[in-house]
GUDRENDREN-393175 format. One record per residue (C-alpha): y, x negated, z; residue in one letter. Coordinates in steps of 0.05 Angstrom, whole numbers, plus 5000, padded with zeros to 4 digits. Example, Ala and Ser with C-alpha at 12.3 -4.5 7.8 and 13.67 -1.06 7.14 Angstrom:
2
491047545156a497947275143s
END
This chain:
930
500050005000m506949744981t512449785034f519249795002k523849885062t524949445123i529149625183l533349015204p534248805276g541748835264a546649275303w554049415309k558649685362i561750345339t566550545394k571750205438e569149855500l573149435548q570748795582y574348435638t573447685647l575947185698f577446465679s577645795714l581745205691q580444475708v586344195749p589943655710t588543115762a581043265758w581343225682q584742555685q579742265734v573742495693a576842215629k578341555663s571141485687l568441655617a573041145584q571240605634k563840725620r564840665544v568840025553k563439725598l557439925555l560939825488g558140485461k558341235471g564141725468y570241695513p570642445522s568442775587v560842925583p561643645607s555343825569s551443575630s555843975678l556044645642d548644825652p548744685727i555345045741i552445655705a546045595746a550145585810s554146195789f550246645740p556247095727k559046545682i557946755610i561646205574q564245495583t569545235535a568444555503r575744365510q576244575583g575543855608w579443545550q586043915546r590644155602p591644905608g585245085570v580445525610p573745185624w569645765652v569546515636f565846975684a564947725694t566947675768e569647155817t566146735870a568546345931d570445655906l570045285973s563944875953d565944775880l570144135888p564643765924e559544025874f563643725816i564543075854k556943035862d556243125787w561342565774l557642115823r550942235788e554042145719e557841505731f555641135795s549640785764d554040475711c560740365746l558240275817g558640765876e564540425909e569040465848e567241185834v568341395907e575141055910s577341465850i574342125875l578042065942e584542195907q582542905885l585343535917d580144065934h585344615939s587444545866a581744995843w583145735836h581546335792w586446565739e588647285732a583347725698p583947885624q581248515590t578148445521y575948945469s568748925446l570549285382l576448895357h577548135352p582047885409p588747565401e587146935440t587346185424p580646085460y576146385407g572847065399d570247265468m566047805437r560747285418f558947235491q561647885519a557848355472i550948035484p552548025559d554348765557y547948945519l543648535568a546848895627t545649575595e538449395577f536949185649l538849865676k531750045656n528349365652p521149585636q518549525564v511649735540g507849295490f501049375457g497049995440v499750595478n504450125515n498649855555q502649235577y508749425617e513248825627l519448785671t525248365647f530447955685y536647585665r536246845647v542746455655v545346215588s551945915567i549545845496n551646375446q548247025466g544547305526s537247215547e532247655584l525347435607m519247825631s516647655700w511647515729p507947145673p502447545639h495547235631p493247205559v486047095539s484546515492l478946765449i475046355398e468946595361r468847225403n468546835468q474046715519q475245975525v481245985571g487446345595t494846225581a500646495622h506546725582i513047105588s516547495532f523747285519v528947755489i535447475462r541747845438f546547455394k552847635356l552547345286q557147315227t554847565159v557147345089p562847755060w563348195121r569348175168k565948445231e560048075263p553448415280m548548375338i541748095323y535848135372h530047645377q523347645412l519347015429s514546755482i515246235537r509045895563q508045635634w504545065668i499545365717v494844795735e496644205780p498343565743f498842825761s505542645730k511442945692f512342785618p516142155601y522442535583k522143025642g521343775641a525044435645t523944885705a526245615712y528445785782i528546515800g532846715859d536547315886n541546875922r547646585889r547845835900w555345715894l557246165952d550646425982g552047155962i546147615945r545247765872q540348125826p534147695816f535247235756c532946565729f536745915724m533945385677p534544675704l532244005678r527743555719i529742865696k525542235699q530041725733v528540975732m527840695802t524840055832q518140415835n518440635763g520341315736r521141875787n522642615772p528942875803r533243505805w540743485791s544243145850r549843665849a544944245853i540943925908n547043785951e549744485940l543144805962l543044376024k549644706044i546645396035n540045196068d535845376008s532444745982l528844665916l521644425922p520843675912e518443545840p512243175865h510443785907n511644225847l506543815809a501244025860f503644755861e506644935793p506045685808q511245625863y511746285902q510646705839w511047455852s505347915831s505448495781f508549115812g512048695866e519548645869e521247895863p525447595918c526946905946g526246275906m520746225853q519745635806v515945575740a515544985692i515745155618s510644865571y512944395516h509243985465t510543365508t505343655556w500243655500g497444205458k500444885473l495045335504p497445965467c499445975394l506846075381r509946725359g509447465373i506147985330s509648485284p507249025332q511048685389d517348675347l516449425334s515649545409s522149185425l525749545368d523550215397e525749995467a532649805440i533450485408q531250845471n535550435519k541750255478l542250745419v539851435441k545051755484g549651165472n553351235406s556550555417a550750195382l548150335312q543349995264r546449675202v543249875137g536249755109k532849205068f530449465000q524949094963k527048774897v520948334883l513948404911s512347664915g513646984885a510646864817n505746274824p505845744770l499345384783w494845964803k487545884782i481546344783e476546114834k469046174822p465546694863k459946224881n462145694931k457345194901k461245224836d467845024869k470744334853t477143964869r480344324810e479944964851h483844704911l490045114929d494744514933t496544334861p497443584872m490443534902l487443754835r485543144793p487643444727e494743574752i495542934794a493142464738r497842734686k503642734735a502642014759l501241684692f506742034653r512241544633p517541564687i522841114717e519940634769n512540804757p507340644810l503640014789h501339734856t498240094915l497139714980f492539885038i493739585106l487239745143w484339645212e477339925197t473539805133k471240535136q478340775129c479940275073r473840465032d475041215043a482341145019l480240764957i474941294943a480041854951e484941504904i479541414851c477042124858d484042434853l486541994796l479941904757g479741154767l474040654771s474139914789q474639424731k471038774748g470238454816d475338454871a479337814877q480937494945v488237304951y488137125025n481536985060l484536935130e486937665130i481437925084q486338045029g483238314965e485738624900e482538974841a484639354780i482540084776y482740424707e482241134682g483141504617s490641594628l492640954664g491040414714s493040184784l492639524820r490039644891i491039104943k488439125014s488638695076q487238745151h492938955196v491938375243q496938485300g501938895260l499839565290t498939315362q503339605416r510239325430l510138965496d516239325525v513839215596d514138455589n520038205631p520437575588s522737995529v530238035522k533138695548g534039055614n530539715596t524339895556p528940175501q533039525497q526639105495r523839575443r529739445396i528538695399n521038765391l521839235331i526338725297n521138185309e515538635284r519438835221v520238095204s512737985214q511038575169i515738335114i512637635115s505537905118s505638405060l504638134989p510638114944k511238694895v515238784831q519739394835g517139884888i509939964909g506340464953g502840295019a497740665061l497540415132i492140555183e495340665252i493540855322k495241555348p501241675393k496841775454k494741045449s501740815469f504840855538f510440825550p512441165485p517240585470e511140145457s509240535393d510440065333p510440615280k517940575268l517339835255a511839965204l516140475168r522140015164i518439365152g513939615096a519939935061m524039305067q518138935037a518439394977g513339934994y514440675007v509140795060n504641335088q500941275154h494041535172i490041525236y483041225238s477241655215l473642055268t466942145232t461541725265s459041125226l452041425218e454742075188k459641695143q453741475102k452542205084e459542505083s466042535122l467743115167n472543635141k478443395183n477742675157d477242925085c483543335093n487442755124r485342275069l487442765015q494042895050k495542155061a494541984987v498342594962s504042465011d504741764983l505242044913l510542524939r514641934965q514341654895f517242294868g511042454827v511543164798l507543584749p511243894690a513744394673p516144674739l519045334716i516645894670d522046274633v518146924630k515446914702k522146694731d526547174691g531546654668i534346554598t531745854585n528945234619s534844784602n536844784675l537844254728w535344434797l539844114849t540744144924c545043814978f542843575047h546443205102l542042685136l545842335192r551941915208r552941175198t557240685236r561640575175k569040725173t572341085115t576140455096a571340355038s572741065015n565641285028t563841825079p561141675148v555842215139n550342045090v549442625043a543542674995l544043004928m537443154893v536543364821r530143544784v529043604710n523944174711p521744064639v519843334647k518143344722g523142794740i526642764808v532842344821q537242264881v543841954900t548441864960t555941734962p554940984967s549540974913l553941394868w559340874867l554640314844t548540614810q549441364801g542841744800w536741334820v529241484824s526741804888y523241184917p529440754902v533541274939g528841244999l529140485001s536740515004s536540935067l533240405110v538939925094t544340395122e547440225189k545840875224w549641135284d544041135335v547841595383d546642215340t543042525282y547242995239h543243605260s544743485333e551243625371a556043075350t559542965415g561943355474d568743525446s568243355373g573242795384e569142285347e573642435288y580942565289s583043165248n585542735191n579042335188k575042975188q579043255130k578242605091l570842625103e570443335076q574543155015q570142554999l563742965004i566543534962n568743054908k561942704910f558443374899i563243574843a562142904808d554542984813c554843694786l559443494728r554642944709d548843444709c553043934667l553943394614s546743124616t541543504575s534943714604v531843784535e533743834462n540743524472d543544204492e548644264547l544744524608p545845014664h545844754735v543245104798l546344824861f543845024930m545944835001a543245065068e548645335114a546445075182q545644365155n551944305113a557444775137r560744285184k562643845124i562544365069l566944855107t566945345048w559745495067l562145815132q561846575129n569346715136p570846235079k564946375034l567246524962p564847154929a563147134855n567246494848n566945744857l570045464921p576845144909n574144494936e569544444875l573944824825k579444304830q574543784802h570644234755i576444534717q573944754649t571545464641e565645234598a563044804655e564245334708q560445854667n554245404666r554245284741l550445724789w551645674864l547445964922a548045874996r541645925036l540946035111r534545945152v532946375212a533845825263d538246005323n537246745306g542246725249e537947165204v535447835230p528248025242v525448625205g520649195219i516949555163v519550275162k514350795179g508750295193s509649905258p505849245260g505249195184t506548535149r509748495080t512747975033k517647914975g525047914962l529548444992f536748634982s541248875039w545949365006p552449595037y552349065091v558148695058c565148985059d565448994983s560349394944g560448864889e556648364931t549548404960d545847965008l538547784994y532847615042l526547255021s520047345060l514346885043r507047085039k501846895091s499646165085s492445935079n492945665150s494646355176e487646625177q484747135226d491747395245l493147865302l491348555277r496549075259k495749435326s495148795368e500248475414s500747735429r498447945498l491648145469d489847455443n493146775449g488646425398s490346825336r496446665292p501947175301a503547235227g510847435240s514547065185r522046955184k526947145130f530846645088l537846905072e540246805001i547646894984a549246814910v556346544906l557346434832h552946624773s557146824713p551546784661s546047124702i545847734748k545947564822a539447944834e535747554779k538246894807l535947094877a529047264848c528746574815f530546234880i525246644916h520146404864n522245684877l519345734948r512545714913d514045104869r512844534919w506544234888p504643854952y503244484992f498545054979a503345604998d510645804997e515245365039v521345495082s526545245032l526045304956p524444724910f527044174908p529644194981f523543845011l525243214974f531843215012a529343425081t523342955081l527842365063a529542345138k523041935145e527141345119y533941505150a531841095210v534040485248s530440005294g535540205347k533640935346d531041215412p523741395412i524942145409d528842075344s523341725306s517442035272e512442415314d506542545267s502642265209e507242665164g507043415165s510143995128l512644475180d516145125167e
END
């Protein structure tokens, strides 16, 4: 049955509502002291940002006073700017000492306790006071210089209304009744969490193998929408998993605990039971790393005689004073949330479509019926049933007749892979190198390469270095040949000795930097020289083999092999026993071998051709460049050289010839477009800013750039994009005809630099002025198509419920008519089909609470906004972009972003530095996550 209508989880306020907020300003003297301490620390360390690190203060002040709904980023930077907004006031007697304790914890280790204390003694406790209350409209935007308060006030209002009747039924006939409580949050939106945790059976092969304990989490967020003046409320539903068994030690990076209490910590007043998230940090002491709570919170609770349990005691009793079902929670309760740093999650992620339907019904009953202030916004109407596959094959009914040519992933099929690799391209792959630790892995990799590419060894292998068992041989096939070299890893994959006090550096991270540099030099000198760029497969040890995590040498292998001239893919040792290897490898080993080899081909930019089908894709012709833009991260450059600080990657693909090229602002000035592996090699030579990745928050106050520098950065990037697009518009794809160009950018990644991607500035049926000033001719503009994409991260794209069939899953492309202010523009939402890995899903009627071992199958929408398409209808272009989600040949299913985005996003594997902290480097053999 085809379902053509989806009800969005999107709502709007329809009548006037007033909201009163109280504010708190930081006294000028306190601001100056905090700034002075921050600047002294930067001067002493020679790195970091001189702005006040209020991001470490905001979560704990909100935990101490849950009525705070927002903290302003500029509150500690500029005089007269409110720092805290709250729905009521609290006694501030203990606040000054609380903030002093935060300053002590933040700066004493670096500057010394005596110096910090001497500065703090000057501060006046009586300077803190509440400002007069201000009343805001929830329906109309406020006239205030402090931003639109509705983005916190409306979600806070909805959470308050929802909690007037906090029970929600989930599952068949509402068999699971959960009670929700407020979770303190100063991030955009409000959060509710069910308590106590509900046990969920883990069932495999019809047998219960364990139990997970989870809570459902509801979030309300106010979000802006393209070409719509007024924002809308989106709701989300997810799960939070809890540690229930005693454990010996906390993870290396600490943990997050949720403390439930019906007592307000700042002034000891009773409050409705709610949860305060707090970090348990691992602090380096003389006895090693020890878990600790925030000093300011600990000292505040001592005053109110309500101490947190010691982290070591919590390790023995992680279910700290949990209440039971049907029992009203009171007193202090503590739970530690599960994270991947604890190991494999016991329960699979995600909630079922039925759970989403249950929440949608609850929202209508609690917030819509009898309350005309809230109303759903429109419906999604199906435009296209599903992406049109390009490489679909008919599989034989008999399993015995299946061969590699019937695999779902196109680039694992020999017929496709051989033609793609041995087609004449720029920078072809001539040499493949294997750095092995076990002969079994070496031989299995060579066998996989030969099987995939139809090669066989020509003559005997030649020894080029007896000491390291270095061998090489030529492998030939009907379409081409490869030289395969191999040698033993020796000590190149051994752990970095970061615990050795004789190594230069005061901390494991500092010693790691020096050891990585040494290891990189060893790798470069150990690997054989290669003409052009080669490909390397490296056998490594799994992450669990390295403790502390800083001892993992994987980052050195990535950088060293690339600097030696090899794009490189890593693989763990085989797990099949030696006896069974004589017969066959286990399925897991076979899959990993196939993936390692195909991922190496991906890093070489190997593509089948053609990549589009005019009839299937509904476009006029194939003379079309596919391009996309992606910001990677910042460098330590200045703009003196007229190149941006942010490294931006432009990718273009000729879909007729199957050729991918890339460029960056610095490459563009010297080489223009280059082949994909050459582009990757250029990334490891950049001087990256190790303090931040582009996707992370770029500083507490955004003061890392002055306004003029930020504008210059934006101008440089926009001109870079325009120059790249103009080059594409003048470069034929085939037959010497002037081509069309499709340009795509993802909003959450690029909008800080490409400000015209922000919803209030998004052009409708037009090019942005930032590009138009460089692409001036009408002929060029008419051949340029622009689309902005937006992923569902951070709840920026609504969830959807199939109308008339709760719990049903669907797929395809949908339009969202009448959501935009102008009837001439529509918004589109793409929903991928189920992947091959999503087997045995939760059934239509099942809740996540029924089974923790089955995939949820709740897929997220991708938002598509067509900005400019003069020679094609917006709906047709949206359909084509939806089809491009099924054109990544290295994956069996549709992916999160359309082709060729994954070339851009996966380039981050090489946007690395030996100075990067361990949590910024790679964390897997190489995976394709949605």
